[in-house]
N, C-alpha and C positions, 0 to 999 in steps of 0.2 A: 782444863785442858790445855796441853802444852802444844804450840805451835812454832814451826821451825822455819825460817827463811835461808834459803842456801844463793848467795852470789858468786857466781863464775864468771859474769859476763864483765869485762871493765876493771877486773880484779879479783879478790877472794875475801869474802866475809859470811859468816854462820850467824844466825841472832836465834835466840831461843825467847820466846815472848819477849821479841824486841831488843834483847840483850847481847851483846855481840859477844862470840866466843873465839875470835880470831886469834887473839894472841894465846890461847890455851894450846893452840896446835904446835907451837913452838918452832917449827921450821918449815920450809916451803915442799919439802919432800912429805911431809904430813898431809900437807895442804895438796899437794898434787895428786899425791895417791888417793885422798878421799874424792876428789873432784873426779879422777878415773874411775873409780868405785860407784859413784852416782851414776855415770853413763852406763856403768853395767851391773845395775843393781838387781838384787833378787838372783843373780848367778854365781854359781860356786866357782871360783877361780882358783887354780892350783897357784900354790906360794911359790914353787920355783918360777913361774910365768912372772908372776908380780916383782919378785926377785930381779929377774932379767932385765924385765920394763923399765925398773928404776935404777939398777945400779949394773948395768951391761958390762962395765969395766971392771967390775971387781969380782973375785972369786966365787963360787957359788956359796960357800959356807960362809964368805963376809957379807955377800948379800941377804943371806936368809938372816943372820943377825940383826943386820941394818933393817930388813923388814919387820923382824918383830918388834924391834923398838919404836918404828914407825907406827905399827898398829896399834901399841900400848899408848902411845902420845893422841891417837886419835880415839880411843875408848875413853882415856882420860878426858879428853875435851867436850866430847858429847854426852859423857855418862855412862858408867860401867854398868848400871843397873839395866840398862835399857838393853833388849834384845835387837838392839839395832846393826850391831856389828857381830858376825857370827864367825868364829873360827874354829877349826879344829887342825889336828897335825898337820894334814895336807892342802886343806882348801880356805878361804877366806870369802865370807859373803856378807853384802852390804843389803839390808832387810830394812827398806823405809816404808813406813805406813802413809795414808793420807794425809797425815799432819805435815808431811815434810814437803816444801814448795820449793824447787830448784829451778832458777831464772832461764839457764840454759836448755833446760828439757822442755820447760813449759813454752819457750820461745819457739824452739823447733817443731813443738806439737801444734801451736798456732800455725805457723807457717806449712805444716804439712796439711793441716786441716782446708787452709785456704787453697793450696794446690789440687788438693783432690774433691774439693767440693765443685760439683757442676754448676755453673752459672754462664750467662750471657758475657759479663764483663765483672771482673774481679774488682774493680773501683766502684761499681755500682752495685753490688751484692749487699744487702744488709747485714745479711749474716756473716760474710766475710768481713766486713767493715770493723764489726766488733772484735775478731781475731786480729786483723791487722794494728789497730791500736792497741790492743793487748802487747802484741809483738814488739811494736815500737818505743813502749813504755819499758818493757824488759832488757832491751839490747842499751848497753851502756858502754860498750867496747868490746875489744877482741876477749877472747876466754884466756882467762888466767893473765890478764894483762900486769906486766911487771916482773913476771916469774919466769926464768930461764933454767929448765931442767938440766941438769948434766948428761942424762942418758938420750942418746940420739935417738932411739925408738919412741920413746916418750915426748921428745922434742917434735920428732916428724907427728905424731898423732895431734899433738896440740895444735901444729902449725895447719895441718887438714883440717881438724874440726874449726879452727879459728876461720878459715879462709870460707869454708860452706856456711859459716853464720854470716860471715862478712858479705857476700854476695846475697844471703836470704835478707840481710837488713837493708841493702841497697833496692832489692826487689820490693820489701815492705814499704818502705818511704817513697818510693815511686807511683806504687799503688795509692797510697794515701795523698801524695801531692796531686795526682791525676784526679781523684775523689774533690780534691779541694777546687781543683779547676773548674772541675763540672758543676760546683754548687756556688761557684762564685767568691768562695773564700779565699781571696788572694794572698792574705798575710800569712795563713796556714800554707798555701802552696809555696810561698817562698821560703817557708822555714823546712819543710819537707824536701824541696829541692835543695836548700842548703846543707841539709843532713847529707842526702846523697854525695854532694861534692865533697864534703869533707871525709868522705869513706872512700871516693875515686875522683879526683879533680878532674880527669879528662873524660868522664861520663857524658856523652853528648846528650842524651834523652833529659838527664838532668839539666843541661845547660838550656834547655829550649824550654823546660817546664818553669825555670829560674825568669827566662827572658819573657815569658807571657805574663805570668805573676808580675812581674815589674810595669810592663807595659799596661796591663788592665788596670795598675792602681797609678796611672797618669805618668809613669817615671819612664819616659820615653828614652830621655838620654841614658840612664842607668842600664835598661836592655840593652841598649846598642853597645854598651861598654860592656856587658856580660858577652855578648856574641864576641867581640874583639879579644877578650880574654880568652874564650872557647879557642879562638882562632890561633891565638899567640901561644896558648900552650898545646895545642894538637901540632904545632909546627916545631916546636922547640923539642917536645918528647918524641914523636913520630915523623916529623918530616912530611906530614898531609894535612889536607884542607878539611873544614868540616864536611859533612854530609850534604845532599843537595836540600834536604828537608830542613837543615839548620840555615841554610843560605836563604831560602825561601822566605823562612819565618823572620829572619832579618830583615829582607827587604819589604815583607809586610809590615813589620813595625814602623820602618824607615819611612813609610808611604803613608802611613797613619791608618792602615788598615786594620789593626789591631791596637787598641788605644783604649785610654779611661773610659769606661762607659758602662752604667748601671743598668741592667736590663730590666724595662719595666714588666710588672708583673700583671699579666691578662686578667680581664675580669673573669673569664672561666676559671682561671688559675686561683683569683681570691675567693671563687665561689666553692671551688672543690677544696680548697685549702681550710675556709671556713666550716663547711661540713665535716670535714675530717677530723676536726678539733671537737666534734661533740665525742660525747662518750660511746664507744663501741666495747662491749662487755658480753663475755661469754662467746666469744668468735676467734679467739686465738687459734684453736684446730684450723678452721677454714682460712685465716689469714697465711697460716704455715703452709697450706695446700697450695693457696693462690701463688706465695713467691717462690714454692716450690716450681710450680708449672710456668711461672714468668721466667725462672732461670733456665727452662727447657729450651734449646736452640731453636730445635725443629717444630715448636709449639708456637702455632700465628693466631688462633684463635680461641679464646676461652670466654665461655658464655655461663655467667651466673643466672640461673632460673628460681623463680618462686614469687609467690603471690605479693600483691602490693601491699607496702607497710612492712614487710617481712625485714628489712635492712639491708636488700642488695646494693642499694647506693652507697652507703657508708661501708660497707664490706669490701666493694671495689676501689672506693677513694682512696681507704687504708691501704690498700695491696699497692695501688699505682703511685700513693707517696712514699711507700718504702722502696718501690723498684723504680721510679722515674729515671735514677741516676745510671741504672744499667743499659740503657738506650742512647745512644750517641745524640739524639735530638730531643730527649727528654721524652714528658708525657702531655698530652695535649686532650682537653675534656670538651665532650659533646655532649650537650644536653639538649635531649631530643622530645622534650614535654610539647605536646601538641595544642594548638588553640581548642579544639574538640575532640572528641571522642571517635570521630570519623575515620574509616580505615582509608588507606591511599591507595591508588593503583600505584604497578609496578614504576611507570614512569615518574609519578609525582614523588613516591618516597625515595626512588634513587637521587632524584633532583634536589630534594628535600635535604637526605643525607649528604649529598656531595657539597651542597653549598655550605651545610654547617661545618664540614670538613676544612673546607677553604678559608672559614672565617676563622675557625680554631688554629690552623696551621699557618695563615697568612699568605694564602696563594691567590696570587693576582688571577682573574680569570678573563677570558677574551670571548665575547658572545658569540664571535663567529665560528666557534669549535665547539663540540659537545663536551659540556661541564664534566661529566664523568670520566670521559679520556684525560680531559687535563687534569683532574686529581690523581690520576691514576701516573700521568706522565711526571707529575710535580713530585711524587712520593716515591717513586720507583728506586730513587737512590738514597732515600732517606730512612731513619730508623728512630721511628716513634713508636711510644707506646699510645695508642690511640683509645680513650676509654668512651664509651658509648652507652649512654645512661638511658634508660627506657626505650629500648631497641623496639620492642613490640608496636610503638606507633609508626614505624618505618620497615615494618618486617618483610615487605615485600622486596626491600634492596638488599635480601642476602646475597642474590647473586653477585651483585655489586661487589660487595664485603669480599665475596671469594675470588673475584676478578682483580680487584686491588691487592689481594694478600698475593696473589699468584706473580703479581707485577712488581711488587716491593717486598722481596723476601726478608729484609731486617725490619719490616714494621710488624707490629703484634696489636690485634684489637682485643679488648677487654670489654664486654658486653654484659649489659643486664637486661634482663626480658622478663617478661612474665611466661614465655615459651620459648624453645631452642629455635636456633635458626636453619637447623637441619641442613647441615653442610657436614661433609664426611671430613674436614679437617679440625672439626669443632671439638673443643674438650668441654664438658658440662660440669658445673658445680650446682647440684641441687641443694638450696638453701631452705632449710625446714625453720620452723619457729624455735627461738630458745628452750632447752630443757627446763622443765618444770620439776623434776625429781630431785628431792632432798636426799642428804646424807647426814649422817651423826655429827660430821666434821663440818658442815656449811651449808648454808642455804642453797636452792637451786639457782643457777645462773639466772633464770629470770626474775627470782627474788633479789640476786644480788645488783641486777640492773636497776630495778625499782628503787632499792635502797640507795643506790649510788645517785638517782638522779632526784630522790626526794633532799637527800642531802645537799646537792647543788642547788637547790631550791629553798634552802635553809629549813627543811621540815624533816624531822627525824621519829622513828617508831621505835619505842623501846619494849622488852621482854618478849617472851614467848608468845603472849596473845597477839602482840602486832606482829611477830613473824609468822603467826598462823595466817593473820588475816592476809597479810601480803603474799603469802603462798597461795592461799585460796583465790585471791584476785587475780594472780599470775596464771593460776590454773584456769579460771574463769575465762582468761584472754589467750588461752592456749599459748602462751609464750610468744605472742605477736610484739614485738618490740616497739613498733608505733603505738599500739593500743597501750602497753607498759608505759611509755613515755606519757600520753596522755593521761594515764590514770595516776601515775606520780604528781603529775602537776595539779590535778583536782585536789589534792591535797591541800591547797590552799582555800577551799570552801567547803570542804569537809573533812571529818576524821575518819581513819580505817575502817571502824565497823560501819558506818554510816555509806563510805564508799563501797564496802563489800555488799552489803544490803540492796543498794540501787544497782549494782552489777546483775547480780543474781535476778532481781525483778525485770531488768531490761531484758536481759537474755531469754528468760521465760517469754515473757511478752513478745520478743521477736522470733522467738522459736518456730512457732507452727507457719507464720507464710515464707518462711525462709528455710525450708526443711531440705531443699536441695542444695542448699550453698555450704561451703566448708563452715565448721565450727569457728575458725578464726575471723572468717568475714562476717559473720553475725556477731560477734564479740566486738570486732571493732567499730562496728556501726552500733553497738551497744553503748561503747564508751564515748562515741563521739555524740551519740543522744545524750547520754546521761552529763557530759560536759557542757552540751549545749543550754541543759535543763537548769545549770547552775550559772550561766551566762545572764547578765543585766540585759534589758530591751536593746540599750544601745551596744552592748558588745557583739549581740547576736548580729544586729544589722551590720556592724563593724566587720564581722567575720564574713558576711555574706558578700558586702560591698568589694571588699579585698579579693574575693574569688575572680574579678575582671582581670586582675593582673597574670601575666604568663609566664614571667620567669622572675627570681630575685630583682628586688627594685629597690631604688634608694628609700630611704626612711623618710625624705621628704614627700615622696610620692605617696607612700602608705598612707601617712598623716594626712595628704589632701585628698585623698579618695575617701577615707574614712570619715575624716572632719573631726577627729575627737581623739586628742592625745592618751586620754584615760582609758578609753576604749581599748586602744591598741596595746597599751601598756597590760590590761588584764589578758588579752591575747598572748602577750609573750609571758607571762606568768603561769598561764595554763599549757603552753606548748603548743598552742594551736598554729600560732607564728612564732618564727625564729626570728630573731635579731643575730646575724652572723657578724663575724669579726671584722669584714670588710666593710660595716654599717650598711647592707642591705636587709632587707625584711624577705624571709622566704617561706613559703607554705610548701608543707609536704603534699606531692600532686594527688593523693588520697584525699587529702583535707581539703585541698582546693577544688576538687570535682564534687566533694560531699557538700561543700558551703555552697558552690554555682547552683547545686539543686535547690537547697535552701531559698537560695536568691530569688528564683523563680517560682517556687512552690509556697513559701511563708510570706511573703512581703508583696504591698502594692506594686504594681508596676513602675511607678514612678520612682521606686527607690533604686531599682535597676538601671533607668535611665539617668538618675542622677550619678550613681556609679561609674557608668561609660562616660558622662559629659566630664566629670571630673578628672578621670583618667585620661580622657582625650586632651582635656586643657593642659596638665600638667605635664605630660609626655610632649606634647608639641611646643609649649613654651620653653621646655628642657632644651629640646633640639634647637630652638630658634636662638636662644640665648649661648647656646655653644659654639656660634658661628665664627667669633673671633679666638677663641679659645683653641679651637680646632688647627689654627695656623700659628699658635704660639710655643714657647717651649714645653708644654705638656700635650702636645697636639695628640700624640699616640696613645696616652693615658684616656683621654677625652673620647677620641674615638673609639677606643675599645670598649668602654663602658657605655658608651652608646650603642655600639655593634650587638653587646651582650643583652642590650634592652630592644633590639631589632624588632621583635615580634610585638611589642608591645607601643613601638611608635609606629609600626606600620597599621595596627589596629587602630589607634588613635587618628591616624591620617585618613583612614577611609570612613571610621565614624564620623569625623568633621566635615568630610566632603559630603556623605550621606545626609547630613543634617544641615547643611548649608552653612557652616561656620567657616565663611570665605577668607574673613581677615586672619584667622589665626592661623588656618593652611598657609596663606599667603605668607605670613611673616615667617614661617618655617622652611620656606622654599629655598631661599639662598643656603642655608646650613645643610640642609638634606642635599644640595649639590653638592657641596663641600665635601661633606662625609662620603657619598657615592666616589667622587672623584679621588682622594686621597687615598681612599681604600682600595681603590683599583676594581670597583664594583660597578663598572659603566653599563654594563647592562642590566644589574638591576635597577640603576637609576632611570635609563632609558625607559624601561618597562612600566615604572612606577610614574614617572611622568605622563607617557604617553596615554597611560590609563587614565591619569587625573584629568588630562586634556578634554577627556569626554563629558566629564561633569560640567564644564565651562565652555562648551564647544560653540554657542551663541551666546556671549556674555551681553547682556544689556543694562547691568548695573555696574556703578564704579567699583564695586568690591570684586565683580565676577570678572571685570575688564583688568584687574589690576591682578587678579591670581592668575589668569591666562597669561598675561604679559610674562610673568615671573617663570610661570612653568614653559612656555615657550624659550626664554633665555636659557633656563636648565637643560631643556632637551638640546638646544641648537649646541651649546658648550659640551656637553658630554657626548653629542654626535660628532663635533669637531674631532675630538681626541681617539675616535674609531676612523672617520674618514670624511673629510669636510666636503662640502659639494653644495648644488644651489639650492636644496632643500633647506639646508643649515641656515643659509643666509637668508631664504624666504621667511623663515620661521622669525629671527632677529627682526626683519623689516616689518612684520607685521606688530611685534612687541614695541618697535618704535612707534609706529601708528597709533598702537592702543594707549602709550603714555602720552603721546600727544593729545589725544581725545581727553584724557584724564588732567592735562595740564601738571603732570606729575614729574617734576623735573630731575628728582633724585632717580626715579624710575628710568627717565629717558636717558640720563647719562650714563646708566648702567648699560640700558640697551645700546645705545651707540659706543661705548667701551668695548662691548663683545662683539658689536658689527666690525669696528675697525680691526679688533684682532683677527675677525675670520677675513677680513678681506686683505689684510696685510700679511697673512701666514703664507711662508716661502718664497714671496716676491714682492716685488714694489708693484703698487697698484694705485693710480691716479684716484679712483673713487674711494680707496681705503683712505689716503690722504685727505679727501674731502670731508669725510666721515670724522677722524679726527681734528680736524678743524672746527666743525660744528660742535663737537664734544667739548673744545676748548671755550668756545662762545657760551655754553651752557655751564660749564665750571666757572666759568668767570662772573656770573650772574648771583653770585654767593648763595647757593642753595642753602636752604636749611636741613641739615643733617649733622650727627654726630661728628666730632672732629676727627674721631678715629676712622670713621667711615670714610671722611673727605681725606684724608692723609692715605688711605687704600686706593681710593680712586684717582688721586693725584699721582700717586707712584706709577700705577698702571698705565697712567697716559703718558708720562714720561720715559717710562722703559719702552713703549710704543715708538715713540718718538726717537728715541735711541736709534733703534731698529731702523727707522725711516733714514737716520741721518748715515747711516752705517752704510747703508746700499746707495744711497748718494754720492758716497765716497768722502762727504765731511767726517772725519774719524773724530776731530778735536770735540765737535761738537756731540757725536755720540758718545763718547766718553762722558762728559759734562752731564748730559742727560741721563745716562745710566745711574751717575754718581747720585744725581739728585733724586732719582726713583729710589736709590738705596737708602738716603737719609730719611725719606719721607715714610718708607716701609720700616725702618728702625725706629721711628717715631709713632709709628702704629703698633709696634711690638708685634709685626707679621714677618715669622720667621720663614714660613714658605715664600712670601714675596720677596723678603730681603734673599734668598739662595736664588731666586730668580733673576733678579738684579746682578747677583755676581755672575750669572751665565750671560748676561748681557753683557758685562765688563768683558768677559773672558772672549765673547765672540768678536769684539772691536780689537782687542791685542792680538788675538789670533790672525786677522785679516791684515793687521800692518807689520806680522810678521815677529811680534814679541810675544814670544812663547813661555818664557819665564813668568810674566804678569798673568799670562792666559791661564797657566797651569796654576798658579796661586790662588787665582778667584774660583778656579774649578774645584780646588782644593775645599776652598771655604764652603763652596756650595755642598760639596759631598758629605763635609762634617755635619752639617745641618739637617741634610737629609737621613744620614744615619742616625743621628741624634732622635728625629721626629719617627724614625722608623719607616721612612718613604720609600720601598723597595723601587717601586716603579721609577721614580724619580733617581734614584742610585744608578740604575742602568745607563739612565740616558747621560748622566754625567760622566760616568766610566767610559762610555762610547766617546764623548766628546774630549775626554782626556787621551784615549787612544787615537784619534783622529789628528790631534794636536800633535803626538809623538811621531805618527805617520808622515805627516807635514814636514817635520823636521828632520825625517830620514833615520828616527831612532825605532827600528821596525820591531826589535825584541821587545822594548818596553810598551811599544803599540799593540803588541800580541799579548803582553801580560795582562794589560788593561782590558783588551776583548776578551780574554778567558776568563777574568773575574767577573765580566759583564754575564759572560755565558753561564758560569757557574750560579750567580744570583738569578739569573732568569728562570734557570731550570729549578733551583730551589721555590722559588714563589709562581712558578707555572705560568710566567710571561712568555708565551710563545713569540709575541712581536719583537721583544726585545732579543730571544734566541735568536730568530730570523734574522734580524739587524746585525748580530754580533757576527754572526756566519758569513753574511754579505761584506761586512767590513774586513773581516779575517782574510777572505778571498782577495779583496783590493789590497790588504798590506802585503800578503805574499806574493802577489802578481808585482807588485813596485819593488820588493826584495828580488825579485827574479826566481822565486819559487813557483815556477807554473804550475806543476803538478798539486802543489798543496793548495794553490789558489782556486782550481779548477774543483778541486774535491770540497772545498768549503762553499763555493757558490753553487753546487749540485745539491749540497744537503740545503742551502737556502731556498733553492728552487722546490725542493720536497715540502720545506716548511710553509712556502707561500702558497703552497695547493692547498694546504689545510687552513692557513688564516684567512688567504683570499684578498690581499692588499694590493691593490692596482698601481699603487707607487713602487712598492718594494719590488712587484713583479717587473716593473720597467727597468728598474735599476739591475736586476738580476741579468735582463737580456744584455743590457747594454755590457755589464761585465764579461757575461759569456763571449760577446762580440771581441772585446779585447784580449781575453784568453785564447780565444781561436785565432786570431791576429798573430799572437807571439809564437804561437806553434803553427804559424805558415799554411793555417786552412783558412785563406782569405774569403771564399765562396760562402763559406758558414759563418764566419764574421760579418760579412755583408747583411746576410739574411739577419742575423741577431741584431746587428744594428736597425736594420731598417723596422724590424719588430718594435724594437725600443722606440723608435721614433714617431711610431704610429701612435704607441700607447700612449705617448706623452705630449698629446695636443693639448692638455690644459695645464702642463707642467713645464714651463719654458727652459728652466734649468736643465732638466734631464732632456730635454729635445735638443738643446746644443750638445749635450754629450753623443746623443745618436747620431747627428749629423757629423760631427767629428769624428766618429768611430767609422760612420760608413766612409769618410774621407781617407781614412788608414787603409781600409779593405780594396777601396777604389783604386787608390794609388797603387797600392801592391800588385792588383791585378793589369795593372797600365791602362787604366781608364782614366785617363788625365782630365778631360772635361769635366766628367761626372764628380770626380774629387774634388776638382777645384769648385764646383758650384755646391757640394757639401761642406767644403770648410767655409766658405762665403756664407753659407747660411748658418753656420755654428757662430761665427764671428759677428755676425748682425745680432742675433738673439742674446749675445753675451753684452755685446754693446748698449742694448736696449735695458737690459736688466743689471748694468752697471757692474761688472764682474770683470774689471782690467786686467787682471793676472791670466784668467782664464781667456780672454779675448788675444793674449800673447801666444796662448797654445794653438789657438785655431789659427792664427797670424803665421805660426811655425809649421804648419800643413800646407799651406798656401805658398809658403816658401820653398817647400819639398817639392812641390808640383813645379816650380820654375826649375828647381835644380834638375829634376828628372828631364824636363825639356831641353837642358842643356843651356838655359838661357841664364848665364852667370848675373847680367846687370840687371833683371828684373828680380831675380833672387836677391841680390843685395838690397834694391831699394823694399821688396817685402821684409827683408830682416833687419833692416837698421832700426826699426823701433824695439825690436828685441834685443840689439846688440847695445843701443844707447841705454836700454833699461838696466841690463845686467851690468856695463861698467860704470854707472853711475851708482851702483851698490844695490840696486833692487832686486827683491826676491821673487821667487817661482813657488812658493808654498801654496798648497792646494790645486797645483797642476796634477794631471793624471802621470804623464811621463816627463818628469822634470829634466831628467839627464838627456833624454832624446832632443828637447827644445837647447840645451847646450851645445849639443854635437851637430846639431842644423845649424846653428850660428854658426859656430867654428868652420863647418863646410863651406860655407858661403864665403865666408872673408877667406880662407884659404884659396877656393877657386878663383877670387879675385884678386890675389896677393896682398891682401889688404893685411897691413902691418898689426893690426888690433886681433887678428887671428890668435896669436900666442897669448895674449893677455886673457880673452876667453876661455882658449884651451887651458891655462892653469886654473883659471876659476874652476871650470868644470873639473879638472882633477882635483882640486880642494874640497868639493862638494863629496866626489866618489871617495876619497880618504878619509873624510870626517865621517860619512856613513859607515863605511867598513869598519873603522876604529871602534863604532858603538857595538859592533857585532861580537859579542864576546863569544860565540859558538864557532869554532873554525869551520864547521861544514856550511853554515849560514854565509859565513863571508865569503868563502870561496864560490858559492853560488851567485852571490851578488856581484863579487868582483867579475865573475864569467858571463853577468848578463849583457847581452847584446851590446848596447850602447855604452855600458861601463867599461866594457872591455875595449872598445874602439877608441875612447877618449884617453884610456891610459896607455894604448899602444899606438897612440897618433904619431906619425912620423918617425916609427919602428916597422920593423917586418912585421907582416900580419902574424899574429899569433895567438894561441889562447893565452889569456892574463892569466897568471897564477899570484895568491896573496903574497907570497914571499916576495916580489916585486914591489908591493908598495912600500 
């Protein structure tokens, strides 16, 4: 058979069975004519058309003669015996068979197929990926590169075709680069982006892809250099700047938001991948159907229904694996296997499903807001493929799924269930058993699966008799995939005829009692029963004991529960248990339930007790042993593994409580607390500890006292993260008392540390200092504890001491203590604590106005939190970075950080962080003078606060509303807001001071001078008590304005003197609400007293205005800032009063 390959892209060549015939064409005219005919094959083209096309400048007769010669050369080159080139006196036809492969035409066909194929995303469509790779391989350059026809019409045709394929090649490489970015193949993305830039150097989308690929490989400098190349090229070629999207990407790379990062694989992803690698035979049509449905943009809910063991899970996972990159945020796997077969109520089912989705999608939940609503809010802007396996166990949550999909139009839910969800949007694929029909050409699909599984196990069946036995066995099993898998595994203990005979006997035995059950259910029970009979007594017990595990578990857990490696190996051989590629052990839910029934009916109750005891001991020990690892470099992976086994840990926890295994539970409490904390699952932790405290409500033994103390510490710590208060302090005080009764110095030190943290949160507290002094005494007694834990305790102590020194104004000591804390945390390899120490160092440098070092330490902390995937902490650090930028007047940078915080908060469903971001955006815009935007964000914050219910946030919002009202000259309203804020802040002195300060602003504007003076005095007194010297100056400025309003210039000067001296000595006003108003007040007083220092203060103020204005790149923002009241007054002081314009800066 002859095969022909024609190359038209990147040059010309034609090969017959691999041998080049290029030279046989002799001339470029022959080559070009053949290429043209390839594009018009099977068309009868008139000779005069071809003559004119190739030789348009020659007379028709000469052109016809040249055509005859050229056609002769083509025929000689490809072989005259072939009926490929057909000619007659008037026409020419190129008639190519299927043996001819023409690269340009195949390239265009591949591109056209991709363009016409319906899909959610080209880059994520597995069908289109194959065509794209084929097209990329075929495109080697321009059409007929290196050949230039003399004919203008032919040149125009070649140019048009080349341009069409040039654009298509860029499109192909762009899709492949995008796919590579989605799958994390940064090198491939770099290559495909580079190919695009070779074709079109100024193509910005390719520049962006290349920048991301380089940054993800850790080549930040190269990525930024690529941006500069793009910038220079666009400037040189077109006199334009890159698009905003490109600029924003460069900024993200510059600030480290896009950097080298290996995405950890979630345990649920591990489990899904491992199951997906198991063979899936005979389901090609169903896989193709699911891919087609998942590619349909309007289809959001697909349900695969069928009996247990029919293969729903593997089919769903295979389809999701193939389609995961069609969704912007990928696929998430939610395994819904229950702890028992009990049906759930609507509320329980919805809560269970919502919690499972929160874990799979890393959504941080707030227990003060309904969980389902938080899930909906978090997913409404996402594009996930959510695979919900075994949905029948939460069937009552179907309406929640419907509500979720309505709110999240880009999400799709792929469900496996024994029954439909009964929703109008649902598309159902009813999955039946594998076919048992044979053909003369090949065995039935069921038999193919049996043979494939047998070969994987090292067993083969030869000859027609063997195949006949296999077909009979598969027919007896009614094509049930799980039954076929178990039957194939049984060949380790019996041959095919014996297996066939056993199956027939078992089905006959089981037939009468189960006459109302489907045949496949009877046969599956038959194969399980047959396999059970082949097991040794040890292996039977092992399978029954393993049924107490609720999810894929570590191999070590299975071995510990069973107590026999040999028995577990036999279960693997017989496919009763699966050892997945991620190292976990998995029982199919049908097998687990069947084995659980055997555990209760076939064994002495002591066997079940032993299984549950071993299960509890192993999982609680595993949890306790993960305490330090959860705070190290592998934190995310460790946490996700633990969360994947959350049902087993919970079952182990309560079994131990019920059976009085106090010490084991007690040892696991600290790790459980850390798991809940780092995963943002505060409500779950509070609920777990609160319920557990009921088991030791009246402790009378050392073990129960120790357990209660640790539970109280964990409960109070998680409670503090929601809202601290007297209840939290009382819990830890009780823990201190219990530790003292036990004379347990390590427990006492831990309780004192938590108590000191609670007492010193947000303010200096004398009792808090006393608690830390007592903690120091305990630590100095050389407690017997592991060195690593001592480092952790000491690090936490010195970090608290740093905070105290900071608020006492001893900044050098604060830095030294924070550095000491960091060094201890590094020795303990506690990366979460290291990041906390960086935050402490940042706070000190921010207080003294050293924002460069402050930002450096915050970026260090942010990097750690990103690596550990601690979203809750990332939002906090972004907020601190933004506050630093606001304090130095870099409002646009601050707002970028706030928006990053806002996006991250929305992605993970953290309403508290979203609320804080809006609060601070309101403050930032207010300081910039953009009062309309400020009010808008504050109003959004108020709406969120009504949902979250946080008193502290509500107080801040009221204070901000007062300031906004004051700036908009609504002073009565401003006063009302300020008074409400002051009343709510009774236990929050720093916020109470703001409330009094803002009351002073409003009262002064209303002409109520005595009341204003009293309000400012109260604010000043509080700020002196909590040692905020810069904020004391802000209240002092208010008192100065009162004296000015009274026309008492001398008193005003006396009051302003501390401010003036501070400013002229180079002091900063970072952290004040209205920095430039303070400058203006100082200048007014000096000018009123004809003090020569007035010009120096005015120049300082103008420098601040200029510096902040220059940081605003947006012209509109700059204009707004410069026209804010006090900024305008500063810049126009000594000039006729006029609106200040930026051109005068």
